[in-house]
C-alpha positions in Angstrom: 80.4 109.5 93.4 84.0 109.4 94.4 86.4 107.7 92.0 89.3 105.7 93.5 92.4 105.0 91.7 93.6 101.4 91.6 96.2 101.8 94.3 93.7 103.6 96.7 91.2 100.8 96.1 93.9 98.1 96.8 94.8 99.9 100.1 91.1 100.1 101.2 90.4 96.5 100.2 93.5 95.3 102.1 92.7 97.2 105.2 88.9 97.1 105.5 88.9 94.0 107.6 91.5 95.5 110.0 95.1 96.4 110.0 97.8 93.8 110.6 98.4 93.1 114.3 102.0 94.3 114.2 104.1 97.0 115.9 104.2 98.7 112.5 100.8 97.9 110.9 101.1 100.4 108.0 104.6 99.1 107.1 103.2 95.6 107.1 100.2 96.6 105.0 102.6 98.4 102.5 104.8 95.3 102.3 101.8 93.1 101.5 100.8 95.5 98.8 104.3 96.0 97.4 104.2 99.7 98.3 106.3 102.0 100.5 104.9 102.8 103.9 105.1 106.5 103.3 102.9 106.1 100.2 100.3 104.1 102.1 100.3 106.7 104.9 100.1 109.7 102.4 97.2 108.1 100.5 95.3 107.3 103.7 95.8 110.8 104.9 94.5 112.2 101.6 91.5 109.9 101.7 90.7 111.1 105.2 91.1 114.8 104.1 88.7 114.1 101.2 86.2 112.4 103.5 86.5 109.0 101.7 87.9 107.5 104.9 86.2 108.9 108.0 88.6 107.5 110.6 91.1 104.7 111.3 90.4 103.3 114.8 89.9 100.2 116.8 86.4 98.7 116.7 85.9 97.1 120.1 83.4 94.4 120.8 81.5 96.0 123.7 80.1 92.7 124.9 83.6 91.1 125.3 84.8 94.2 127.2 82.0 93.7 129.7 79.6 96.4 128.4 76.5 94.2 128.1 73.8 96.8 128.7 74.2 98.6 125.3 71.3 100.7 124.2 70.2 102.9 121.3 68.4 105.8 122.9 66.0 107.7 120.8 64.8 111.2 121.5 62.1 113.5 120.2 63.9 116.8 120.3 62.7 120.2 119.2 63.9 120.7 115.6 65.3 124.2 116.4 67.6 122.7 119.0 68.4 119.2 117.8 71.7 120.1 115.9 73.1 122.1 118.9 72.0 119.5 121.5 73.0 116.6 119.3 76.6 117.9 119.3 76.6 118.0 123.1 75.1 114.5 123.4 77.7 113.2 120.9 80.5 114.7 122.9 79.6 112.7 126.0 82.3 110.1 126.8 79.8 107.2 127.0 78.1 107.9 123.7 79.7 106.0 120.8 77.3 107.0 118.0 75.0 110.1 117.8 72.8 110.8 114.7 70.1 113.1 113.6 67.5 111.2 111.7 64.2 112.0 110.1 61.0 111.4 112.0 58.5 108.9 110.7 55.2 110.1 112.1 52.9 109.0 113.4 54.6 105.9 114.7 58.2 107.2 115.1 58.5 110.8 116.4 62.2 110.5 117.2 64.9 112.6 115.5 68.0 112.1 117.7 69.7 108.8 118.2 72.5 108.1 120.7 74.2 104.7 121.4 75.3 104.3 125.0 77.1 101.5 126.7 77.1 100.3 130.3 78.2 97.3 132.4 74.6 96.8 133.5 71.2 98.3 133.0 71.5 100.6 136.1 74.6 102.2 134.6 73.0 102.6 131.2 69.8 104.0 132.7 71.9 106.6 134.7 73.6 107.6 131.5 70.3 107.9 129.7 69.0 110.1 132.6 72.1 112.3 132.1 71.2 112.8 128.4 67.6 113.6 129.4 68.9 116.3 131.8 71.1 117.7 129.1 68.3 117.8 126.6 66.0 119.4 129.1 62.7 120.9 127.9 63.7 120.6 124.3 63.0 116.9 124.6 59.3 115.9 124.2 59.7 112.1 124.4 62.2 109.2 124.4 62.6 105.5 124.2 65.3 103.0 124.5 66.2 99.9 122.5 68.6 97.5 124.3 71.0 95.3 122.3 70.6 91.6 122.6 73.7 90.6 120.6 76.0 91.9 117.9 74.8 90.9 114.4 77.3 93.0 112.4 80.2 95.2 113.6 81.8 96.6 110.5 81.6 99.7 108.4 81.0 99.8 104.6 82.8 97.1 102.7 84.1 97.5 99.1 83.9 94.6 96.7 86.9 93.8 94.6 86.5 95.4 91.1 85.5 93.3 88.2 88.4 92.7 85.8 88.8 95.7 83.5 86.7 97.9 85.8 89.6 99.5 87.7 88.3 103.0 86.9 84.7 102.3 87.8 83.1 104.1 90.8 83.5 102.2 94.0 80.8 99.6 94.7 79.6 98.4 98.0 
């Protein structure tokens, strides 16, 4: 388990609900933490390189942007092809998430998951058909699960450390 030093932990806690809405968000974050902007940026860069932070990006609310036909597509793809094809599916511009997951036979034969977004069901279905064409004969079955509403739209959240536990492993 990765250990965070107290400053890294403070930076992550202060930024996990979003960066300040500012022309200089990292400078504002640094100011709030009593740090230099260059230190905050260097630490975030290091955390990204270590894989502790995967990315720093906007998290749009698809529904508010007009993408109301959002669907998790699930695919039963030949295990010898799923990694190669999954990378191709994940690279499609309308796919926001793409995962390889274990099958749960007999009820759940699917091993490739791809989240797609559309302004209406027709657009989403056209995109689903594009994925099906890309997967070709390696795909033995598929299903689709349409979103009804957003219940949670965040990544992992750290809890503040207990007093005196600054060097403890991160907790979620």
